[in-house]
C-alpha positions in Angstrom: 166.6 44.6 98.6 163.1 45.2 98.0 161.9 47.7 95.6 161.5 51.0 97.6 158.8 52.3 95.5 156.7 49.3 95.5 153.1 50.3 95.8 151.8 49.8 99.4 154.9 50.3 101.3 156.6 53.3 103.0 155.5 56.2 105.0 152.6 57.9 104.4 151.1 55.4 101.9 148.0 54.8 104.5 146.6 51.4 103.1 149.1 48.9 102.5 147.1 47.2 99.5 147.1 47.7 95.8 145.8 51.2 96.4 149.5 51.7 97.7 151.3 55.2 97.4 148.5 56.8 94.8 147.5 59.2 96.9 151.0 60.3 98.1 152.0 60.0 94.5 149.1 62.8 93.8 146.5 61.0 92.3 143.0 62.3 92.9 140.4 60.4 95.0 138.0 60.6 91.8 140.9 58.7 90.0 141.2 56.3 92.6 137.8 55.7 92.6 137.8 55.0 88.7 140.5 52.5 88.8 139.7 50.9 92.2 135.8 50.6 92.3 135.9 47.8 95.1 137.8 50.2 97.2 135.4 53.2 96.8 132.5 50.5 97.4 134.5 49.6 100.8 134.9 53.4 101.7 131.4 54.4 101.0 130.4 51.6 103.7 133.1 53.0 106.2 131.9 56.6 105.6 128.3 55.3 106.5 129.3 53.4 109.4 131.1 56.7 110.7 128.0 58.7 109.8 125.8 56.7 111.8 128.0 56.7 114.8 128.4 60.2 114.8 124.4 60.6 114.6 124.2 58.1 117.6 126.8 60.0 119.6 124.9 63.3 119.0 121.5 61.7 119.7 123.0 60.5 123.1 124.8 63.9 123.9 121.2 65.7 123.4 119.8 63.6 125.8 122.4 64.0 128.3 122.2 67.6 128.0 118.3 67.3 128.6 118.9 65.3 131.7 121.4 67.7 132.8 119.4 70.8 132.4 116.7 69.0 134.2 118.8 68.9 137.4 119.6 72.5 137.4 
């Protein structure tokens, strides 16, 4: 039988890597960044990508709104 409390397994851990259940064990985000700098780098990349995606969507919506307004 596998160890129930092995990191990276179980419900609610989110990522099944070495970070494991750190978050669900009440470890703060800053602590995680300190212990796993590589992960925080990846997280930064992800956040930046999301930001770009959101900006692009907002721009498209503004364009659409302008077009619809012109139709009326």
